[in-house]
N, C-alpha and C positions, 0 to 999 in steps of 0.2 A: 265538849271538846270534839266527842264524836262527831255530832250534829254540826257543827264547824268545818269539821274535817270533812264529811260527805258534802256538805256544800260547794267546799270548792275543789274538790275532784268533780263535782258536777258541773261545775262552772269552767275549769280550767277544759273539758271536755267539751263544754260548748263552743267556746271560742274558739279551741281548734280546728272543731268542725265547722266553723263559719269562717274560718281563714283558708282551709282548701276547698270551700265552695267559690271563696273569691275569685282564689288562685286560678281554679280550672276556670272559673268566668270569665277571667284577664286573660288568661293564655288560650281559650279558644275565639276571642275577640281580635288578640295578638297577631293567630298565628295564619290568617291569610294575610296579613300586613306584611308579615314577617317571612311568608313564603315568595311573598312579590318582589322583595327587598334583596332576599338573596337571587331570584333569578334575574334581578336587574342589576347585578355584579358584572364586571367587565370583563372578569376572568371565563362567565360563562358564554359571553358574546365571542371573545376571542377562538375559545373552541370552535364554537359553532362555526366563526369564519374559515378558521384552519382546517376542520372538517369536509368543508365545502368546497374548498380551494385546493387545499395539498393533503389529505388523507383520505384516498389518496390524492395525488397531483392531478390538477384540470385545468393544463395550460391553455387551454382556451380561454376560459374564465379569466386568468390572470392577462391572457393577452388582453380581453374587452375590457378589465378594469383599468389597469396601466396607463392606457391611453397609449401604447406603444403603436409606433408606425412599420410599413413593410410588410411582407407576406405574412398571414398568419400562419398558416400550414410550415412553411420553415419557420419561423420561431418555435411553434410545438414540437416540430422533430429535434430544434438545436438543444431546448432544455431537457428531452428525452435523453438526447446523448450526454449530456454535461450533467446530469443527474444520475445517470447510469442505472434507473430504478429503486437507488437507493431509497429509504425510506428516511422522512423529513422529520424534522421537530423543532418544538416553537418554544420561543425565550421571551419574556419581556425584557423592555430595555426601557431608558431613558425620552421621552417625551419634550423635556426642556421643563417650560415654565406653561407652555399653553393650556394644559389642565389634561389634554389628553391619553392615551394611553397609546404606547407604540411597542409592534412584538417584531421580531426577526425569525425569519422561517431557515434553517439549515438544513445543510446537508454533510454530514459529519463535522468537521470545523471550517464549511465554507458558508458565507452565507450568502442563499439564493434569495431571500425576496423578504419584503417589510410590508406590514400593513398598519394602518393607523385608526383607532376608533374615536370618535366624539362622542360628549355625554350631548342629551339635549330634556328637558324637561316633560314629561307627560303625567298634566294631573300634579299630583304631590311628590311623585316617583321619577328617580331618574334614569333613563333608558339612553343603553350603548348601541351606536350604530355604525359600522363601516365606514370610513370617511376617504379612504384611498390606499391604493396599492402600490407597492413601488417594487422596480425589478433591479436587484443588486448584484447576480451573478451576469459575468459576460455572457453575451450570445455566442451561439457557435464560430459565426463568422468573426468575431473578437479574437478571441485566442483559443486553441484545440492542443491538446498533444497526440502525436502521432507515432508508437513504436513500430520500425520497421527492422528488418532483416540487414547486416552491413552489403554496402553494393548495390542496395535498391534506390531508387530515386522517389520523390515525392514531389508532387505537382500542385500548388494550389490554385485554383480559378486560373489553371494551365500552364502559370509561371514555375520552374523549375525551383526550390529552395537551396540556398547556396549553405554552405557547412559555416555560417552565422546563425541557423537558426537553429541547430544540435546543442540539446541540452544536457544529453546525459548519452553515455557509450558503453556498453558492458561487453565483456569476453570473460572466460572462463578460465578456471587454473588448471587445463588442457592445456595450454598453448605454452607451460615449462615442459610439455613432454612430447610435443609433435613436431616433426625435422620442419626445419627453415621452410617458410612459404608455406605450409598447411594452417590453415585455422581452424580453428573451433566454432563454437557458435557465438557471433556476436552481433550485438542490436543497438539500434541506433535511435533515439527517441528527439522527436522533433516540434518545435513549436510552429505551428501553421496559424495564419492568420487570415481568414475570408473563406467562403462559403464551398464550393468544390473541392474537396480532397481526393488525388488520383496516386494510388501508389505502381509503379513499375518496375518489372524485373529486368536482369541485366540484358535481355533479349528485347525488352522495349513490351512485354506482356503485360497487361493491368494484374493486379493484385488484390485478390478480395481482403476487406476491410471490415471487423469486427467491433463490437462495442463490448471493453472491459467492465464487468459492473463493479469490480471492487474500486479501479482508479478513475473510471471515466474514459478512460483513452482509447485510442482508436487504436486498433492492432491488428498486426499480419497474423491470419491464421498458420499455425505450424504444425502440420501433420506428424504425431510421434512415427521414429523409425522406429521398424521391427528387424531383426537379424533372421536371415535366409535361416533355414536350416542346418546347412554347410558352416556357415558364420556361428550357429551356435553348439554345434559339435566343435569344432576350434577352439570357443571360448572352455565352454567345460572340459574337454582333452587337455588344454593346458594348465588347468588350475589343478586338474585332478593325476596331471603327471608332476606337476613340481611336488605338490604335496606328498606322493611316493618318493619322488626322490631325497625328501627331507627324513625319511625313513630307511632309505636304502633300501625301497621296493623296484625302482626303477633305476636304470642307469643313464650316462651321457647321452648314447645314443638316441636314447630315446627322449630326452629333453631336446635335445634339437632335431626333433618332427615337429615342434612345437613353436620353439624360442630360436630366433636368429643367433644362430654361432659368432656373427661379428658384434652383437650387441654388448651394450653395457650391463645388461640383467640376467644374459645368460653367464658370463663370469662372475656377477653374483651369486647366481644361485651354486653356481660350480665349488665355489669357495666357502659358502654356507657352514656354519656347523650344525649338524645334523641334530635332528627332535628326541630321538629315542634309540639307543642300540641295537636292540633287538626286538626281533618281533616274530610273532608267531601267524599273522594274517591282517587285514585292514578292510572296512569296507567304508562306503560313502552313502550321504543320504542329503535331502530338502537340498538338491542343487537348485540353482535359481540363476536366471541371466536377468540384469536390467539395467536401467540408465544407458541403453545402447544409443552409439551417437556415429554417423558414418562422415567422414571428412574425405569427399570425393568418391571416386572409384577406386581406389590405392590404399585407402584407410580407413580402420575405423576403430571402434573402444565399446566397452562396454564393462560391468560390476558382476562380478561372479561371487556367488557365496555357497558354503557348502560344508558338512558336516563330515569328518572320517573321526571311527573309532578303530581304534589300533590295537589289537589285542595281543598283551604282552607274553612272556614265552612262561610267567608262574600263573596264567590264564585270566590275569584280571586284563581289564579295557582303560585305555587311556584315550581322551577324549579331544580333538582340536579342529577348530575351528578356520577355515579358509576364507576372508571376506577382502579382496580386491579388486582392483580397477588392471583389468589388463589392455595392450595398444598391440593391432595390428598391423603391418602393410606387408604389399604384394611384392614379392622375391621372385628373382629366376626358379629357386625353388620350390613356391607356392606362398602361399601365408605362412607367414610368422610374427610369433610376438617380439614386438623388440623392447618392450618397456613393463613393468608392472608395480604398481604404487597404493599405499591405502589411503592416499591423500586422496580427498573429494573432489573428485577432476570436473566437476560440473555445478561448482562453487561460483558466483559468478563476481565478479572483479569488477565495478563501477565505479565509472569516473563522471563524477557531476557539474556543471557548469555552474560559477557563481558570476554574479555582475552587480559591481558596484557603485554605486551612483552618490553625485551631490547635488540635489536637487534634478533638474535634468539633465545634469553632468554625467558621462560616463567615467568614472576615476578608472577602469579596468574587468577584465571580464575573462577569466581561466576557469580550467576544468581541475576538482580537487579529487582523486584515488580516493576507492574506500580502504585501502591498505596502508593512504597517511589518516596520521589520527593529529595533524595538525598543518594548518596551512598559513601563509601570511599576505592580509589584504593589504591593499594598497594605502598609504598614509592619509589618514582623514585632514581634509583644509583645516587650517586656524581660524575660529573668530571669535573677534575682541568680545569679550565679556561673556563666553558662552565656553563650558568646558562639554567634551566629545564623549557621549555615553556609550556608546559602541554603533555598531551596524545592526539596523533595523529591517523587519519587514513591515510592507504598509498594506493595511486592509481598510476598504472604503464603505461606510456606511450611508447611504444618501449624498448629500455633499460635505459630510465631512470626512478625515482622514484621522485612523489611529494609526501610530508608530509604536511595534511592539519590537523589544529590541533582542537578538535571536544570539549575536557575539558582543563579546567583550576582549577584544587583544590585551595579553600581558606587558607587562613593561619593555618586552624586547618585539613587541609589534604584533605578535602571531597568536593565533588564536588555536587553543588544546582541545580536542574535540573529547566530549566526558564516554568512555564505555560503554560501548552497544549504539552508539548514537550512530544514524545512517542518515546524511545528506540530500535534500531533494532540491530540484533546480530552484532557486531564487534571483529576484533582485533585492540588493539589500541598498538601504540607505543612510549617509552618514546622521544620526541623531545627537541631536546637541541639548545641553541643558544652558540654565542659566546660572553663572558664577556665584556661590554662595547661598 
């Protein structure tokens, strides 16, 4: 029994060793083939094409390969402006029944370009080669968004744009506090179709434009306004005297040096309940002035913040924080504050244009304010045998058009926007589904 057991152990060991040698030889023979097979897969070729053309983007090569016509350098500038230097990404999509492989190059959510790989046999291996490049994003002359300040004019190829080209406007919450006829920062977003875009100010002078790398818009540069030393002293002085008045460390005469005695805020301060009854001293620290904005020559505002420590009669300290926006205007007696609020007065109120289409027919176009959480679109036309699915945006990929429903009106015809949803300028198309 011992001899038989030993024999079988030796035999098993021999067979295992033989199997290991066989597998090693087999793997050694297959390894070059597997390497060639893996290298021939389309994912590797697609990454090579993407790296060569789009990472970083070489729009000159794209122009040459896509068979486009027109000025090559203008195309390069156009695509650089449209993509704004943003990183491009690659996704695979369907190429139908052709057996080819198709890939979409994206800039954020926008389709920029596409390319196709075709297969060919090399010996016993299948290889993939670039078969075509297609531009999906519109060129600069097709459509661009240009943001200007209110009152500025936009010319495209020498022709001035009308209000129908405005797709978005903004104003700030400061409008609620300003005198009649005085406006805060207002902007206009224009859709410009053409090659050359020029912006003129009220005096007819040309205004420089820069490319916003985040949005891809052409925007008017807005130099940040800074308060003069006098204005800064007025802002801090007004905030300090207000805080001191609230602990009865300042009187009405001192308040009148900084606040307009004819204003509602002056009366509010005078009638406000004081913060603390008795004190034995106070001090200020961390005084800052930010969000300064000038509304012409006779009005300005800024947010002022500071820390105040109030010493109680028992020796303890009570901290207070002051953080308010003050509005000043010029009076016969000099600069005086006429308003004070804790509201973020530079918060933008956005009005966005929505255009509604039924095929090529426009059904309506209007602006929706960011303060409105609902809107009522036009009634969609009835179509026999079809059910209205909602209002959709179109996206093009080559010759195919995809409809993506964005809004579905309720039974009363109203669209309710989800909390936190920010509208963007869009053209919406009536989308239908077959009944049943």
